[in-house]
N, C-alpha and C positions, 0 to 999 in steps of 0.2 A: 504494500500500500504506500503510495507516494502522497504525502500531505504537504502542501505548500501554503505559506502565510504571505499574503500580499498586503502591505500597509503603505499608506501615503496620505498626502494632503488631500482634503476633500475636493479641492478645485484643481488638482494636478492633472493635466491632459495625458501624461505618460502613465499615471496610475489608472486612468480610464482605459487606455489602450491595453495595459497589462491585465486589467480586470476582464475585458472582453475576450482576450486570448485564453485566460484561465477558465472562463466560463465554457468556452468551446471545448477545451481539453477535458473538463470534468463531465460534460455532456456526452462525449464520445468515447471516453476511456473509463472502464469500470473500476479501475484501481487508482484513479487520480482524484484527489480531494483537495479543495482549497478552503481557506479561511480568510475573510477580508476584515481589515481594520482601517477605518478612516479617522482622521483627526482634523479639527478645525485649523486653518492656516496659522492662527495666532498661537496655537498650542503645539504645532508640529515639531519645531526645532527642539524644544525641551523634551518632548516625548521621545524623539529619535535619539537624543543624547542619552537618556536613561536606558533605553533598550540596548544601545551599543555598549555602554559601560557594563551593564549586567552580563552581556554575552561576550564581552571583550572583542567586539567587532569594530571596524572602521568604515563608516558610511555617512555621507553628508547630504544626499539629495533624495527627493521623492520620485518614485516609490522605493521602498526597501523590501526585498523578497528573500525569504529563507525557506529551507526545507526542514521539516521536523522528522528526525529519524526515529520512527516508532519502535524499531527493534532495539533502540538504545535509550529507551525511557523517555522519548520525546525531545532529546537534545537537538538544538537547532544548528543547522549548517547554512551559513550565509551564502546566498547565490549572487546577490548584487542588486542592480537596478533593472530598468525595463530592458535595456540592450542585452544584459546577461541572461535574463529570463527568455527573451526571444531566441537567442542562440541555443539555449538549452532545449527549447521546444522544437527548433528545427533539427537539432542533432539527434535527439532521442525519440521524437514523435513525428518528425517530418511535417510539422505544422508551422505556418507563418501567419503574420497579421497583415491584412490589407486595409486597415482603417485609415481614412483620410485625416489630414490635420483638422479640417473643419469639423468632422464628426468627433474627433478627440476633444475639441473645445466645447462642443455641445454637451457631450456626456460628462465632462468635467464640471460644467456648471450645474447640471442635474444632480451630480453627486454631492456638490456643496449644499444645494437646496435641501436634498434629502437628509444630509447630515444635520443640518440646522433644525429641520422639522421633527426629526425623531425624538429629541429630548423634549420638545414642546408637546408632542402628542403623549409622551410618557408622563410629563408633569400634569397634563390635563387629565389623563386617566387616573393618576394618583390623587388629584384633587377630588375627582368624582367619587373614587372609592373611599377616601378619607372623610368626605362630607357625610352628613346624615341622610340616609336613603329613606325618603318619605313617599309612600304610595297612597293614592286616593282611588277608591273604586267608584263606579258610576260617576266618573269624573266630568261628564257632560251635564250633570244635574245642577239646578240652581244653588243647592247647598254648597257644592264644590266651588262654584263661581264666587260665592261669598267667603268661603274658607281660604282660598288661595292668597288673597291680599294680606290676610292676618298672618298666615305662615311666613309669607315673604317679608313681613315688616320687621322680623327679629323679635317680636314681642313674646312669642311662644318659647323658642329654644334659646333665646338670648342673642344680643347684637353681634357676638363674636363667633357664633356657631353657624357655619355654612351648611346649606341643605341642597340636596339634589331631589327634585320633585318628579315623580312618574305618575302620569295620568292614565289610569287603566279603565277601559270601557270596550264596548263592542265595535267591530269593524264598521258597522253601518254609520257610526258617528265620528269616524276618523277625521273627516274634513273639518268638523266642528272642533275636534281636539287640536288639530294643527293651528287653527285660528286662535284658539285659547293659548297655545304655546307662544305664538307671536305676540299676543297681548301681554303675556307674563314677562317676556323679554323686554318689552317696552317699559316695564316698571323700573328697570335699571336698579334692582335691589342688590345691595352689597352682600346679602347673605344667601342669595339665590345663585348657587354655583352652576346648576345645570337643570334643564327642563326637557323631558322627553315624554313620549306616549307609548303605550303598550296595548295592542289589540290581540296579541297571541297568548292564549290562555296558558300554554305550557311554560311561558317565560315570566308569569306573574310572580311578584314578590321576591325576586332574586336578591338575596342578601338585604332584605328590607329591615330597617331599624324601627320604622313606624308604619302601620297600616291603618287607614281610616276607612271603615265600611259604611257606606251611605245607602239609603233606600234605593233599591234597584227597580227598574221598570218591570211591569207585568205584561208579558207578551201575549198570553192567552186570556180569554174571557173566563172569569171565575164568578160563580153565582152563589156559592155557599161559603160560610165561614170555614168549614172543614176543607173544602177544595183549596181555599186560599192558604190555609196553614200548610197543607201538603205541598203546595207549589213552592214553598220556601226551602224544602228539603234538598232538592238537587243542587241548587245554587250554593247553599251553605256547605254541603258535602264537598263540592268542587273547591270552594275557597278554603275550606279547612284542610283538605289534602295538600293544596298548594302552599299554604302557610307552613304546614308540618314539613314539607319537602324542601322548600326554597328559602324561607325567611331566615334571618339571622337568629341565633339562639336567644338573644336578648330583645327580640322584637316586642313592641308594645302595640297592641291591637285595640282600637276603640270602635265600638259599634254604636252608631247614632241614627237619628231619624225619628219617625213618629208611627212606625208600623211594626208591631211584634218584635221590639228590640230585645227583650229578654229571651224570646224563643230563638232568634237568630244567633244570639250570643252563646247559648247553651249548645246549639247544634254545631257551631264552629269549634267549641271546646271538644265535642265528641270526636270530631275528625282531625283535630290537632292536639292530641293528648299531651304532648310534651310542652305545650304552651298555655296550659289551662290558666295558670296564675297571671299570664301576660295578656289575657283577653278580658276586657271590661265593657259594660254597657253604660252609656252616658245618661245620667239622670238630671243634670243641671238645668236642662230646658224646662222640665216640669217644676223643678224647684224655683226657677226664675219666674214662672207664671204665677205660682202661689205668692211669692214675695211681691209681685207687681199688684196683685189684687188687694193684698193687705196694705200696701203703700198708698194706693188710691183711696182707700177708706180712711187712713190716718193722715193723709195729705203730706206725705213725705216721699223721699226717694227710695226706690227698691233696694239700693245699695246699703241703706241704713238698717235693713232687716237681715239678721243673721240666724243661723242654726235652725232653719226649717228642715225637717227630715222627711224625705219621701221613702215610704216603705212599699215593697211589693213589685207589681208589674208596671214598669215605667210607662209603657204605651197602652195600658189597659186598666185593670182594676187595682188602682193603687190608693194609698192612704197618706194624708198630710198630717204630720205630727207637729204640733205647736208647743209641746211641753217644754222644750229647750230653747224655743225661739226668743230672740231679744231684739229690741229696737234701740238704735243709737241716735244721738242728736235730736231727741224728741223734745219739742217745746211743751213745757208743763209749768206748774206754779213754782217749782223749785229748780233753780239753775244748777247745772252739773257740767263737769268738764267733758270734752269730746269722747274720752275713753269710757265714760259711764254709760250704762245701758239699763233698760227696764225689761222685765219679762213682758212679752207682747200680750199675754193674756190679762195682764194687769192694767193695760191702757186701752183695751177695746171694751167699752162699757155696754155696747149694743150686743148683748148675748144672742138675741134673736137673729141679727144679721150674721153673726159668726156661725151659728149652728144651722142656718137655713140658706141664706143667700150666698155666703162664701162657699159652702159645700157644693151648692148647685152650680155656681159659676165655674169652679175648678173642674167639676165633673163634666160640664158641657164642653169645656175647652179640650179635654182629653177625648171625649166620646166622638167629637166631630173633627178634631184636628185643627180647629180654627185657631188662628194667631200663632200656631207652631209652624212658622214659615222657615225659609232657607236662612234668613239672617239669624234667627234664634238657634237653629240647628248648628250653624257654623260657629257661633259664639260659644255655645255650650261645649262643643267638641274641643275647640281651641283652648278654652279655659281649663277643662279637665286635663288636656295634654300638658299645659303649662304647669299645673299643680303636680302632675306626675314627674316632671323633670326638675322642678325647682321647689316643690313643697307647697302645701296649702297654707293660707294665713294662720299663724299660731293661734291656737285656741278655738278655731272655727270648725264646725261640723260640716262635712260635705257628703252629699248623697251619691252613691255609686252602685251600679249593678254588678255583683260579683257572685261567683259560685258559692253556694251555701255549704258550710262545713258543720252545720248544726247550731250556729250562733243564734241566740235569742229564741231558741226553740223552733227555728225554721228547718223544715226537712232538708236533708242533704240531697245534692244532685240537681238542684234547680238554681237558675240565676235570679237573684233577688236584690232589689235595691235596699240598701241599709246605710247607716251612718259610718263614715270612715274619715281618716285624715291621711294626707300624703306627706311623707318625709323620707329623706335619704334615697330618693329614686324609686320608692315603692309605696303601696297603700296598706293601711292597717285598719282593720275593723275595730270600732270603738266599743268593745264589749264591756268596758268598765264604766260606761255611763250609768248614772243612777236614775231611778224612777222612770224607766222607759219600758217596763214590763208590758207584754202584750198578751191578752187573754187567749185562751185556747180557741174560742169561737172566732175571734177576729183573725187569728193566725190561719185557721182552717179556711176561712173565706179568701184570704190573700193568696194562699198556696194552691187552692183548688184549681183555678183557671190555668196557672202555670204548669201544673202537673198534667192537666188534660191536654193543653197545647202540645206538650212534649210527646205524649203518648200518641196523639193523632198524627203528628209529623213523622213519627217512627213507624206508623202503621199498626200500633198495638191497640188503637181505639178507633172506632168508625164514626161515632157521633159525639159532638160536643154537648155536654150536659151542664147547664149553668147551675152554680151553687144556689141553694135556696134553704134558708133556715126556717124554723118555726116562726121566728119573729117576722120574716118577710111574708110568710104565708098569711099572717094577720094583716099585713099591709095590702096584700093582694085581695083579701076579703073586705078591704076598706074599714078595718077596725082601727081605732086610734092607737098609735104605737105608744108603748110604755117606755119610760126612762129607766135605765138600769145602770148599775155601777160596777163595771169590771175593774178589778184591782183598785177599788176605792176611788175611781174617778168617773165623772159624768161622761157617758158615752152615748152620743146620739147618732143614728144612722137614718138616711133618707134614700128611698129607692126611686130612681129615674128610669123609666122604660127605655130600652134600646131603640135607637133611631135606625131606619133603613139606610142602605148605602145611598149617597147622593147620586142623582141621575148622571149617567155617563161615566161613573167612576166605580166600577165593580171591585176595585182593589182596596177600597176602604170599608171596614166593617166596624160597627159599634161593638164594643167588647163586653161579653158576658151580660150582666144585668145593668152595667153602668153605675153600680153603687159606689159612692164615695164615703169613706169613714173619716171623721175628724176626731183625733184623740185629744182630749182636754185634760 
């Protein structure tokens, strides 16, 4: 085996001529092998000096060509420059070069451009790989359109952390995605290193650090709640397998939207078992809606209300807990500093509004999806992601959908919204909170729908059966409801019949009985 090393200045015409001759020999001779080295003209002399000193050679021009003697451990034997290499080729192989001077100059210039471009491409690839890989599914949706500027602002991951954004969607919207990429590049964001699209399913989530799952389109007409639930299964199974196979080990997956959020999250976990703790359901949208309703009543800003807890099914039969809720900067007879707060139940004197109108308003918002638009979805996702990376505000309670491990008496194996805090890059369930016990009847109601959704999606149950207690049966028979005291607290519940799907939108279903519970 004859192995030759050809090294030279990237813009040297004689290196170009030697390279072409060597390529021809390697192509036609089975035992002829070449290895090429190019150096920038500014670095050539120093590099050549080091090589010659190391091998005790004497050579001053470009190119330098030597033969590595493989039978002697790779020791190099200097051949010389282009003329010596040409003589060697003519003598041993009967081959010569017919390259013109003009062609030599053209190839030399191309070699220089290639030499300069290679490190740039390498640096670019390194930048992309070292930046945070963020994927958005259903990237052509309005929620994605509102989410992208927030991610590109540096507010979520920090002003010093570069991100590479990948927009994942179907091929039929590829043209729209290309337009979106161009618009994103126009932002000139200092943290947005790279933007690309992906429409090939097998390439989804490659080395992803963050994956945001948005509501996907419904391709087929569905007319029943059961058929809609089952229609979620294939998509979640596919995405779960791709996450398990392609995503980075530390990937953080957020499931957002307003349609069967808990169900989609638990199905993803089923098909991506190594990432169970890395997948969460975003509940801040519902939490924000509750705070806004309270703020309008108290004539304050929603940001002044903290620690509202959302329990249960984020996009369905969930419960608003105000037992830990507090209001800051509230005007009252006694002045207090900004850090002082009041329990919110101590400043709402209209108990009838709280137990009737407030409950009904929140229930209606969830049952119809009204006011849960793309802006709210984008904001709740980005805020949850920000907390996950940088921690939630100290002392504040955050609602998050996570896989139950039996906390608070919740059955294991379902995704359930519960109180957490974010710290040190992870989330922690606040099991040490006092006075938030939940009665068995309330827990049964909250978990019933989630368990049935999961069973229907997996094919273990054919028909969805809404939970109905003896108490509700009295409501159905138009008997006046009684007040009762679970865990020593007043508990009022009101039943609102489910509404039919809006015309022309068979993908939206009122969930279960639509009952809202307010824990006081």
